[in-house]
C-alpha positions as CSV (number, residue, x, y, z in Angstrom):
1,M,23.3,14.8,-42.3
2,K,19.8,16.3,-42.6
3,I,16.8,14.5,-41.0
4,S,13.4,15.0,-42.6
5,V,10.5,16.4,-40.5
6,K,8.8,13.0,-41.1
7,S,11.8,11.2,-39.6
8,K,12.0,13.6,-36.6
9,N,8.3,13.0,-35.9
10,A,8.8,9.2,-36.1
11,I,11.8,9.4,-33.7
12,L,9.8,11.6,-31.2
13,T,6.9,9.2,-31.4
14,L,9.2,6.3,-30.6
15,I,10.8,8.2,-27.7
16,G,7.3,9.0,-26.4
17,I,6.2,5.4,-26.6
18,G,9.4,4.3,-24.8
19,L,8.9,6.9,-22.0
20,F,5.3,5.8,-21.6
21,F,6.3,2.2,-21.1
22,A,9.2,3.1,-18.9
23,F,7.1,5.1,-16.5
24,S,3.7,3.4,-16.8
25,H,4.3,1.2,-13.7
26,L,4.4,4.4,-11.6
27,Y,0.7,5.0,-12.2
28,P,-0.9,1.6,-12.5
29,E,-4.0,1.3,-14.6
30,H,-6.8,0.3,-12.4
31,I,-7.7,-3.2,-13.3
32,N,-11.0,-3.5,-11.4
33,E,-13.3,-1.9,-8.9
34,V,-15.4,-3.8,-6.5
35,S,-17.3,-3.0,-3.3
36,G,-18.4,-4.9,-0.3
37,K,-18.3,-5.2,3.5
38,V,-15.1,-5.7,5.4
39,V,-15.6,-8.9,7.3
40,A,-12.1,-9.5,8.6
41,V,-9.0,-7.5,9.4
42,Q,-5.9,-9.7,9.3
43,D,-3.4,-6.9,10.2
44,G,-2.7,-3.2,9.5
45,D,-2.6,-3.6,5.7
46,T,-4.8,-6.7,4.9
47,V,-8.5,-7.1,5.0
48,T,-11.1,-9.5,3.7
49,I,-14.3,-8.1,2.1
50,L,-17.5,-9.9,1.2
51,T,-18.7,-8.5,-2.2
52,D,-22.3,-7.8,-3.1
53,E,-22.1,-11.0,-5.1
54,N,-21.2,-12.9,-1.8
55,K,-17.6,-13.5,-2.9
56,S,-14.8,-13.3,-0.3
57,V,-11.8,-11.2,-1.5
58,K,-8.6,-10.8,0.4
59,V,-7.2,-7.2,-0.1
60,R,-3.7,-6.0,0.5
61,L,-3.6,-2.2,0.8
62,S,-1.3,-0.9,-1.9
63,Q,1.6,1.5,-1.4
64,I,1.7,1.1,2.4
65,D,3.3,-1.5,4.7
66,A,2.0,-1.9,8.3
67,P,4.0,-3.4,11.2
68,E,3.8,-7.1,11.4
69,K,1.6,-8.5,14.2
70,N,4.5,-9.5,16.4
71,Q,6.4,-6.2,15.7
72,P,6.1,-3.2,17.9
73,F,2.8,-1.4,17.1
74,G,1.6,-4.3,15.0
75,Q,-1.5,-5.0,17.1
76,S,-2.3,-1.3,17.4
77,S,-2.0,-0.9,13.6
78,K,-4.5,-3.7,13.1
79,Q,-6.9,-2.1,15.6
80,I,-6.7,1.3,13.9
81,L,-7.6,-0.4,10.5
82,S,-10.4,-2.3,12.3
83,D,-11.7,0.9,13.8
84,L,-11.7,2.5,10.3
85,V,-13.3,-0.2,8.2
86,Y,-14.5,-3.3,10.1
87,L,-18.1,-4.2,9.1
88,K,-18.3,-1.2,6.9
89,E,-19.1,-1.0,3.1
90,V,-15.9,-0.1,1.2
91,S,-14.8,0.4,-2.4
92,V,-11.7,-1.4,-3.6
93,I,-9.8,0.0,-6.5
94,E,-7.5,-2.8,-7.7
95,D,-3.9,-2.1,-8.8
96,D,-2.6,-5.6,-9.0
97,V,-2.8,-9.2,-7.6
98,D,0.2,-10.3,-5.5
99,R,2.0,-13.6,-5.5
100,Y,-0.3,-14.8,-2.7
101,G,-3.4,-14.1,-4.8
102,R,-4.4,-11.1,-2.8
103,V,-5.9,-8.1,-4.6
104,V,-3.5,-5.2,-4.1
105,A,-5.7,-2.1,-3.9
106,T,-6.6,1.3,-2.5
107,L,-9.5,1.0,-0.1
108,Y,-12.1,3.8,0.1
109,L,-14.7,4.4,2.7
110,N,-17.1,6.9,1.1
111,D,-14.5,9.2,-0.4
112,Q,-11.8,8.6,2.3
113,D,-8.6,6.9,1.1
114,I,-8.0,4.4,3.9
115,N,-4.5,3.6,2.7
116,A,-3.6,7.3,3.2
117,Q,-5.4,7.4,6.5
118,M,-3.3,4.6,7.8
119,V,-0.1,6.5,7.0
120,Q,-1.5,9.8,8.3
121,K,-2.4,8.1,11.6
122,G,1.1,6.7,11.9
123,A,-0.2,3.1,11.6
124,A,1.8,2.2,8.5
125,W,4.8,3.2,6.5
126,V,4.9,4.4,2.9
127,Y,6.0,1.2,1.1
128,T,8.9,2.9,-0.8
129,Q,9.4,0.0,-3.2
130,Y,5.8,0.2,-4.5
131,V,4.6,3.8,-3.9
132,Y,3.3,5.8,-6.9
133,D,1.3,8.5,-4.9
134,H,4.2,10.6,-3.5
135,N,1.7,12.7,-1.5
136,L,1.8,9.7,1.0
137,Y,5.3,10.9,1.9
138,L,3.9,14.2,3.1
139,L,1.4,12.4,5.3
140,Q,4.1,10.2,6.7
141,D,6.4,13.3,7.4
142,E,3.5,15.0,9.2
143,A,2.8,11.8,11.3
144,K,6.5,11.7,12.2
145,L,6.6,15.3,13.2
146,E,3.5,15.0,15.3
147,K,4.8,11.6,16.7
148,R,1.5,9.9,15.8
149,G,1.2,6.1,16.1
150,L,4.3,4.2,15.5
151,W,6.3,7.4,15.4
152,A,5.8,7.8,19.1
153,L,7.8,4.6,19.7
154,P,11.4,4.7,20.7
155,E,13.5,5.1,17.6
156,K,15.0,1.6,17.9
157,D,11.5,0.2,17.5
158,Q,10.6,2.2,14.4
159,I,11.8,-0.5,12.0
160,P,10.0,-0.6,8.6
161,P,8.2,-4.0,8.2
162,W,10.2,-4.9,5.1
163,K,13.4,-4.7,7.2
164,W,11.7,-6.5,10.1
165,R,10.7,-9.4,7.8
166,K,14.2,-9.6,6.2
167,K,15.8,-9.6,9.7
168,K,13.5,-12.4,10.9
169,K,14.3,-14.5,7.8
170,T,18.1,-14.2,8.5
171,T,17.9,-14.9,12.2
172,T,17.9,-18.6,13.0
173,P,16.3,-19.8,16.2
174,T,18.7,-20.9,19.0
175,L,18.2,-23.9,21.3
176,E,18.7,-23.2,24.9
């Protein structure tokens, strides 16, 4: 069976469209960009900014996951993020909005990618389930090698937050 050039082009176009949709989630289209002052740091991956329009926006840093507050290095991670951005003007490049209504975004201070800085300083893990910038893995490997931040903890305490949260959900409190 012979396929015409026109049919081949149509098939290739359909394959291209299919591939585009199959992989488009890896590089999210930026929905919005806002700027404002960081007025609160909840933990190592969540801040609240006050926009130039006086609107409060809770921002969850995309592609990274910082230790929970009650997890080893949780308070240190929060402090590192505070040292980087608290009361400073930042730009927020939105990727998504999560189920809690937080803007999921990359935070920039001038031209510095704060999400990447948190990984580089060993204050957060690359969030493997949601990462699309695979250069973050290089920064994480470097932090591990240099034993920066949470990577200086004993190995038993280097539990990714998504595993920590899952473990906490399945553990039931005991009465003594």
